[in-house]
C-alpha positions, 0 to 999 in steps of 0.5 A, spaced: 243 743 557 243 743 549 237 740 546 236 733 543 238 733 536 235 726 534 238 726 526 245 728 528 245 723 534 242 717 530 246 718 523 252 718 528 251 712 531 248 708 525 255 710 521 259 708 527 256 701 528 256 699 521 264 701 521 266 698 527 262 691 525 259 691 532 253 687 529 257 682 525 259 676 529 265 672 527 261 666 526 266 661 527 269 663 533 263 665 537 261 661 543 255 663 546 250 663 539 244 666 539 240 666 531 235 671 531 231 672 525 225 676 523 221 674 517 224 677 511 220 682 507 217 682 500 220 688 497 214 689 493 212 696 494 217 703 494 218 702 501 217 699 508 210 701 512 210 702 520 207 695 520 214 692 518 217 697 523 213 694 529 214 687 527 222 688 526 223 692 532 220 687 536 225 682 533 231 687 534 229 689 541 230 682 543 236 681 539 239 687 543 237 684 550 240 677 548 247 681 546 247 684 553 246 677 556 253 676 553 250 672 547 254 672 540 247 674 536 247 673 529 241 677 526 241 677 518 236 680 513 235 680 506 229 680 501 224 675 499 224 678 492 222 673 487 214 671 486 208 674 484 208 680 489 214 683 486 212 682 479 205 685 480 208 691 483 213 691 477 207 691 472 204 697 476 210 701 475 211 699 468 218 696 469 222 690 469 222 686 476 229 687 475 229 695 475 224 695 480 228 691 485 234 695 484 230 701 487 226 698 492 231 694 495 236 700 496 230 704 499 228 698 504 235 697 506 236 705 508 229 704 512 231 699 516 238 702 517 235 708 519 230 704 525 237 702 528 236 695 527 242 691 529 242 687 522 249 684 520 249 687 513 255 683 510 251 677 510 244 678 506 240 674 502 236 676 495 232 670 493 232 673 485 239 673 485 242 667 481 247 665 487 241 664 491 236 661 486 241 656 484 240 652 490 232 653 490 233 649 484 238 645 487 232 643 492 227 642 487 232 637 484 233 634 490 226 633 491 225 629 484 231 625 486 228 623 492 221 621 489 218 627 492 216 631 486 211 629 481 207 632 475 200 630 473 194 634 470 189 636 476 183 640 477 187 647 480 185 653 483 186 659 478 186 666 479 184 670 473 187 677 475 194 674 477 193 669 471 196 663 475 195 657 479 194 657 487 195 652 492 189 651 497 193 655 502 193 661 498 186 661 497 182 664 503 174 664 503 174 663 495 178 668 493 186 669 492 190 671 498 194 676 494 189 680 490 182 678 493 179 676 486 174 670 486 178 664 484 176 659 479 177 651 477 182 649 471 184 642 469 192 644 468 198 639 468 202 641 474 208 640 479 207 637 486 211 636 492 209 630 496 208 634 503 203 629 505 208 624 506 210 628 512 203 629 514 204 625 521 211 628 522 209 635 522 203 633 526 207 630 531 213 635 532 208 640 534 209 638 541 216 639 541 217 646 538 215 652 543 210 656 538 205 661 539 199 657 540 194 659 535 199 658 530 200 651 532 192 650 532 192 653 525 197 647 523 193 642 527 187 644 523 190 644 517 194 637 517 187 635 519 188 628 521 182 624 522 182 616 523 177 612 519 176 606 514 175 605 507 169 601 505 168 598 499 161 597 495 160 592 489 156 596 484 150 592 481 150 589 475 158 591 474 165 588 476 166 595 478 167 597 486 166 604 489 170 605 496 168 610 500 172 613 506 168 615 513 170 617 520 163 614 522 162 607 520 158 606 526 152 610 522 153 605 516 146 601 517 143 608 515 146 609 509 142 610 503 146 613 497 153 614 495 156 621 491 162 621 487 166 627 485 165 630 478 172 628 477 172 621 479 174 616 473 169 611 475 163 615 473 164 613 465 165 606 467 158 606 471 153 611 468 147 608 464 146 610 457 140 614 459 143 618 464 150 620 460 148 626 457 145 630 464 151 627 467 156 629 462 153 636 462 153 636 470 161 634 470 162 640 465 158 645 469 162 643 476 169 644 473 168 652 472 167 652 480 172 653 485 173 649 491 170 654 496 164 655 492 163 647 492 163 646 499 160 652 502 156 651 508 149 652 507 149 652 499 144 649 495 146 642 494 146 640 487 147 633 483 145 628 478 144 621 478 148 616 474 143 610 474 147 605 478 147 602 484 152 600 490 150 594 494 151 595 502 155 589 505 151 590 511 144 589 510 144 588 502 140 594 500 141 598 494 144 605 494 143 610 488 150 612 486 150 620 485 155 625 482 155 632 486 160 637 486 160 638 494 165 632 494 172 633 492 176 628 488 182 629 492 179 629 499 178 621 502 177 617 496 173 622 492 167 618 494 162 619 499 157 614 503 151 618 504 148 618 511 143 623 511 140 622 518 147 624 522 150 628 517 148 635 515 151 635 509 148 629 507 141 631 510 141 637 505 142 633 499 137 627 501 132 633 502 134 636 495 133 630 491 128 626 495 132 620 498 130 616 504 133 619 510 133 613 516 135 614 523 140 609 526 142 613 532 138 616 538 140 622 542 139 624 549 133 627 548 130 620 546 127 622 540 126 616 536 121 619 530 123 620 523 128 625 521 125 630 517 128 637 520 135 639 520 135 640 528 133 632 529 140 630 525 144 627 530 151 628 528 155 627 535 153 623 541 148 618 542 146 610 542 145 606 536 138 603 533 136 600 527 143 597 526 143 590 528 149 588 531 150 595 534 144 596 537 144 599 544 151 601 544 154 608 545 156 611 538 164 611 540 164 603 542 160 602 535 165 605 531 170 600 534 166 594 533 164 596 526 171 597 524 173 590 527 167 587 523 168 590 516 176 589 517 174 582 519 169 581 513 174 584 508 169 589 506 173 595 509 181 597 511 183 602 516 185 609 513 188 615 516 185 621 513 189 628 512 186 635 510 193 636 508 194 636 500 200 636 496 204 642 495 202 645 488 209 648 486 208 650 479 207 658 477 205 660 470 208 667 471 215 670 469 218 672 476 221 666 479 226 660 479 225 656 472 223 649 475 229 645 473 226 640 469 227 637 462 221 633 458 224 629 452 219 626 448 224 621 444 225 618 452 218 618 453 216 614 447 220 608 450 218 609 457 225 612 459 225 617 465 230 618 470 226 614 475 227 608 471 234 609 470 235 611 478 232 609 485 229 615 489 231 615 496 225 617 500 219 615 495 219 609 491 212 609 488 211 612 482 205 609 479 201 615 480 204 619 475 206 619 467 214 620 469 216 617 462 221 622 459 222 627 465 229 628 467 232 633 472 237 639 470 243 638 474 247 644 470 245 649 475 242 655 475 237 655 469 238 662 469 232 666 468 232 670 462 231 678 462 224 679 458 220 685 456 214 681 455 214 678 461 206 679 463 202 673 464 197 672 459 192 667 462 193 661 457 195 656 463 203 657 460 208 662 463 211 667 459 217 663 458 213 658 453 213 663 448 221 663 448 224 657 444 231 660 445 230 658 453 226 652 452 229 648 446 235 644 450 238 637 449 235 631 453 241 630 458 239 622 457 239 621 450 241 627 446 235 628 442 231 635 442 227 636 448 223 642 452 225 645 458 220 646 463 217 653 462 213 654 469 217 657 475 217 655 482 212 657 488 215 663 492 214 659 498 220 655 496 225 660 495 223 662 502 223 655 505 230 654 506 233 662 506 235 661 514 240 656 512 243 660 507 244 666 511 250 664 516 254 661 509 253 667 505 261 669 506 263 662 507 269 660 502 264 654 501 258 657 499 259 657 491 259 650 491 254 648 497 248 651 498 250 652 506 257 650 509 256 644 513 260 646 519 257 653 520 250 650 519 252 645 525 254 651 529 248 656 528 242 652 526 236 651 528 234 659 528 234 660 536 228 665 535 223 666 529 219 673 529 214 673 524 206 674 522 201 668 524 198 670 517 204 665 514 201 659 519 200 654 513 204 657 508 211 659 509 211 656 516 209 649 514 213 649 508 219 651 511 218 645 517 217 640 511 223 642 507 227 642 513 224 635 515 226 632 507 233 635 508 234 631 515 232 625 512 237 626 506 242 627 512 243 634 509 242 637 516 242 634 523 235 638 526 228 636 523 225 643 525 228 649 523 225 654 528 224 651 535 222 657 538 217 662 534 213 668 536 207 670 532 207 678 533 200 681 532 197 686 527 198 694 528 192 698 525 191 706 525 186 710 528 182 704 530 182 701 522 186 696 518 192 700 514 190 700 507 191 705 501 184 705 500 183 708 507 189 713 506 191 711 513 198 707 511 203 709 516 210 711 512 216 710 518 220 715 514 216 721 516 216 719 523 223 718 523 225 725 520 220 728 524 220 725 531 227 720 531 227 713 530 228 712 537 221 715 539 218 711 533 221 705 536 219 706 543 212 708 541 211 702 537 213 697 543 209 702 547 202 702 543 200 695 546 202 688 546 206 685 541 201 679 540 195 684 539 192 689 535 196 696 537 193 702 535 198 707 531 195 714 533 199 721 531 197 724 538 201 718 541 207 719 538 207 726 539 207 724 547 213 719 546 217 724 543 216 729 549 218 723 554 224 722 549 226 730 551 224 728 558 229 722 558 235 726 555 234 732 560 234 727 565 240 722 563 245 728 560 245 731 566 248 725 570 254 726 575 259 722 578 259 728 584 252 725 586 254 719 590 247 719 594 242 714 592 235 715 596 233 708 598 226 709 595 230 710 588 235 704 590 229 699 591 225 702 585 231 701 580 231 693 582 224 693 582 225 696 574 230 691 573 227 685 575 220 687 571 223 689 565 228 683 565 222 678 565 217 682 561 223 682 555 223 675 556 215 674 554 215 680 549 211 684 554 215 691 551 209 695 552 210 694 560 217 694 560 217 701 557 211 703 562 216 701 568 221 705 565 217 711 565 215 710 572 223 710 574 224 716 570 219 719 574 222 717 581 229 720 579 225 726 577 221 727 583 228 725 588 232 729 583 237 723 583 242 724 577 247 719 581 251 715 576 249 709 580 242 710 579 243 712 572 247 707 568 243 701 569 237 705 567 240 707 561 242 699 559 235 697 560 233 703 555 238 700 550 234 695 546 228 700 545 232 707 544 239 704 542 241 711 539 240 715 545 242 711 550 249 710 546 250 717 546 249 717 553 253 711 555 259 714 551 259 721 551 256 723 558 258 717 562 264 716 558 265 709 557 270 706 552 265 700 549 258 700 546 252 700 551 250 694 546 255 689 548 255 692 556 252 686 561 245 687 562 244 689 569 241 684 575 237 686 581 238 685 588 232 680 591 233 684 598 231 690 595 225 688 591 220 689 597 217 696 598 218 700 604 215 706 601 208 707 597 206 713 592 200 716 594 196 720 589 194 727 592 187 729 589 183 735 589 176 734 587 178 728 584 183 731 580 191 729 581 195 734 583 201 731 585 204 724 589 207 723 595 213 718 596 212 716 604 214 710 608 209 704 609 208 707 616 206 714 614 202 712 608 197 709 613 196 715 618 191 720 616 194 726 619 201 725 617 199 724 609 194 730 610 200 735 613 205 733 608 199 733 602 197 741 604 204 743 604 205 741 597 205 747 593 201 743 587 196 742 592 196 748 596 194 753 591 188 749 589 185 748 596 182 755 597 179 757 604 174 752 605 175 744 605 168 741 605 171 734 607 178 729 606 177 723 603 183 718 605 184 711 603 190 708 608 196 707 603 192 708 597 190 716 596 188 722 599 183 727 596 180 734 598 174 736 596 173 743 596 168 749 594 169 751 587 
């Protein structure tokens, strides 16, 4: 028997598959479609690491299984090549992004091909190519024309290292999710998308999609719907009012102060002269802090009194109005009514500044004493006290009662609040699609904009921003010029702002000299629609449309999306929002892009997260060269649950290569001369078919492979090489070891067509019950062999002991004296002998 040459076999079949177009379905004529998609990678390194291999192989294995189920599988691949990840890597290697990507994308393609993935390489997408980002810009224009894009000055997250703004979703524990730098706050003019218009639909639709539950929970929490009320208070000795949103109006009789966000425009209108300087100083210092710093739990509360008072309509009491940075302008109304007896944050603030704390709720413990300690703060359950019309009520009953009362009196308006904020889309970097907007000062002075000349289709109220002078660019693409001086400077404007040859244009409305926007859009806009583009890349219409309507209607939405949970509130949320907007525009006929999404886990190495600093990043190329792609694929899928944290160890992959060698020895000796399949093999085969089929459906690849290993052991023990026992086994292996199985299928079993379009084996229900049992045989507790016996035989000690002693692997260890024999009927036998 010749040795298995993985390099020769894998190269041979990779070339054969590509030349034959095996993985290139006819999208027009396909009947049973299955769109199988893995999140495309950032080509922001020299190549893929084994974490990519782990995730992409999980997706590929399922696609191969579905193809053998008779589905026309479309499995495309591409590169999320625009954005800060790629730009930062280009800076690191001292190249332009264009130069860097020309090299890295070739290597990524080579690696994905050597892994044996069944991608359709005729329909790729690269987001930094102008024939793609033309349509990303078109998408921005559609947002604007539908009233969903706006520009305003805002306090934004700023990464001093990346030298650009970040959306809230890109700030993790006060740090940049890309580089880990501490985030600062800056006041800058930015473009936003009104994702908050879709908050309720994004929330409600989670109930109808089949997603990994932890991802749905993350999205629900990020959207953060809360029912409440806006309560308006008159400000003493002024004509001004302050409106505070609260989800706990039942405690309003316990209100003792009001706090404004430092950004509140109300401050300048109500501040008293003797407090003006201290308030201004506090506002300036707050502007330097990140949002995370401002709302950090347990942080010492800071603030300053404005000198003004509001009046509580319920009891006529004066509420001092303070300014504090723990209140954010974009949350609720940017003003909070303080109830320190029943909110821990308010309690900490009141204690810090000596503000009165009043109890209006008594808990189950019956404590009615003055609240002076944190553990006395009653935030959740209890009954009302010191609250006039609410006394004695449960807090939930009281909440309903007081809401009705406040609305009836005209003091409050019911309001649903969301944690979700509008999507900050601007980036002050070079490597991205230029935002396709033009500003004309001439038109601005006349109050003219595209929105004054046209009616937006989805959002018609534009009173919240100064849109005069702004017009969309319809002549797309706005091409990104090639720059040598592309590095960010941290001035709050992007590199394109230094190039008048780029930004000087004529106004599309009046023809006067105007200025093109010099920010680029967030990379998550690029990836918010790429799944729509794949099926249309080779369509005759794709030059004039972002996607072919007929192909899209046939192939979308995606049938299975495979990716990381770390994108829960970034890419996955944005893609859902964009799809829902397109649905409302009647450009697609579905409102969820990924009805089924599986979140894979995170692979680690030797018990630790992979990182360059630890020196434990796994390069798949090294293992493919040494052990073969099929060995790597099998090991990656066998390490642990697909949604867990499997631990890559070199000793493990060495063991898997030994298994592959055993498989080759077993399968390459299949013979049609051997017509006899032992009963135990037949039963084990059908049990294995059932087990592997069910486990693959649930992405339990590790247990699928374990079942295949068990079956291989049975074949070896029985010396069965019958085609009837081998052929379905090879098919079950095919999703995990595509090269080895293709070689066996075509060269040993002499099949004319690829195994990967063969029909998946089925099982016979009547053969699933075990008439046999495998009994481990131990000597001094160490396994020496196993016996396959009938159920009746396995219950008989004399029969089991006799057969065990006859086994050569046992006999040589028994010696002359056996102290005792431990027998568990149907389970095991253990001989205890003298050493």
